[in-house]
Residue, then its C-alpha position, 0 to 999 in steps of 0.5 A: m500500500k505504501k509502495n503504491r502511494s509512493v508511485i502515485i506521489l511521484f506521478l503527481v510531482a512529475a505531472l506538476w513539474m511538466a505543467a510548470c514547464a509548459p509555458a516556458e516551452v510554449l513561449k520558446g516556440l512562439k519566439e522561434a516562430e517570430d524569428t522565422e517569420e522575421e527571416m521570411i519577410v522580404e524587404e521591398p526593393a528601393p526604387e531605382a534612381k532616375t537617370q539624369p539626362m546629359v545636356f549639351y549645347d552646340d555653337m548654334e545654341n542648340m540643346l542636345l539631351f542624352t541619357e547615355y553617351p551616343d554609340l552611333i555617330i555620323s560625321l558630316t565633315p573631315s575635321m569632325t571625323e579626324i577629331l573623333f578618331a584622335i580622341g578615341a571615339g573611332d569605334q562609335v563612328v558608323g557613317r562619314d561624308d565622302a571627303s573624310m579620308y583620314p585616318q585610314e580607319a575612317v575609310d573603312v566606315a560606311s559613307i553617306g555620300s557627298l555633302w556638296g549636292d543634295l543632302p543625303s537624308e535617306a542615307i543618314i536616317a537609314m543608319e539610325p544615328d544617336l548623334v550627327l556631328a557637323a562643322q562650320t562648313i555645314s550650313p545652319e539650314t542643313v542643320t535645321t533640316l536634319q533636326d526636323l527629321g528627328l536627329q540630334v545634330y551638334w554644330q561646331e565653329n571652326p577654330a581660329t587658334f590652337e586653343d580653340l582647336f583644343e577646346n573643340m576637341r574637349d567638347i567632342a570628347a565630353l559629348t561622346g564620353n571620351q574625356d579620359m582619352v582627350g587629355p593626353v592627346i591635347e598635351n602631345l599636340s600642345a607640346r609640339v606647338a610649343v617646340v615650334e614657337e620656341a624655335v622661331s621665337g628669336v628669328d630676325a627675318m620673317p619671310l613673306v609668304f603667299y599661300e595659293l589655294d586655287g591658281t586656276d586663274p593665275s591672274n587672280p589666284w585665290t588665297a587666305g586673308s587675315g584672320t584665317f587659320i592659314d594666316y595664323i599658322i604662317n605667323l606662328a611659324g615665323g612668317t608674314n602673310a602676303a595677303a594679310d591686307l585681304q579678308g576672309d578664308y577665300a580671297q583673290m589677289s591679283a597677279e599685279a598685287l602679288i608681283l608688287a608684294d614680292p613674296d619670299v616663299i610661295l606655297l601651293g595648296d593646290a598642288l594636289y590638282g596638278v599645279t607645280p613649281e614649274s607651271v608657276m614659273e611659266r605664269a606671265g610676270w611671275n618670273a620677277i617674284t623673289a620666290v620664283i627667282n630663288g626656287a622657293v616655290y613648294p607644294f603643300n598638303p592642303d589637308i593639314l592646313s585647311v581641315p580644322g582638326p588635330r593635323l593643323v599641328e602638323g601643318l604648323e610644323e611643316m610650315a616652320k620647316i619650310l620657312h626656317p629649315n636651319l632651325f629644324 
């Protein structure tokens, strides 16, 4: 009987102990469930930040908007083409005009045709460009026509100095996302200009230079007047422009005025079209000019003086070598 009573007492003690512990186990279970629920909560993703448009203004005060840098670019002028390849944007060029033949990589780019006749609108639109680049040789009316077709067109003035050229290059680099590439390029070009300036800084004699653009009519050849880049280059290379009294990129100078001016050096920017030093010597009255008498009539590559791109520095170097061969 005592034995049975002891068993019953033990059973009651165990039951009471289990009852006392039950709330703690329940609380523990609830806590674990809460923790699991917190782990299962999926946080809502933060709203994506809106892409801020990139705003650019060209030299006609046209505004261009981009959400990303243009990948498909058409260049309408040789100067723009040369700048694009110089700053590392050549891979972005999908179209060019017929006159853009430098560098060699540009020749492999599809051509939209010539800009001298009717505007090749269909060819331009077919390439679906993100950006069309135009220099000063492209008229504002042409730019407006392209804009009316829904194209983003950036128009840039030709430079008047090397600093203007470098600024133009920086603008195109910013527009195309090649800011990191343009710095070293400009540093190299600037250093080359500085070498020429230093070399000619102490010269006493400033040769008088006639730069011929077109001698089809030898009695009134075309040249470059004051305020032009050719005039600027002649002066920077240690010379004086024989046509400095004329104005404009294209100005005619009569043979009489030229013979009276008596230039020391004649540079043939029209040599690519068959004009030679020998043919110049045969022109009526030109045999009295000092440059002809001394054989100082030289062919000159017009692309390195007439295309307002990075090769203008090469034009300066070549000009300085001709005018002051003892310094280079």
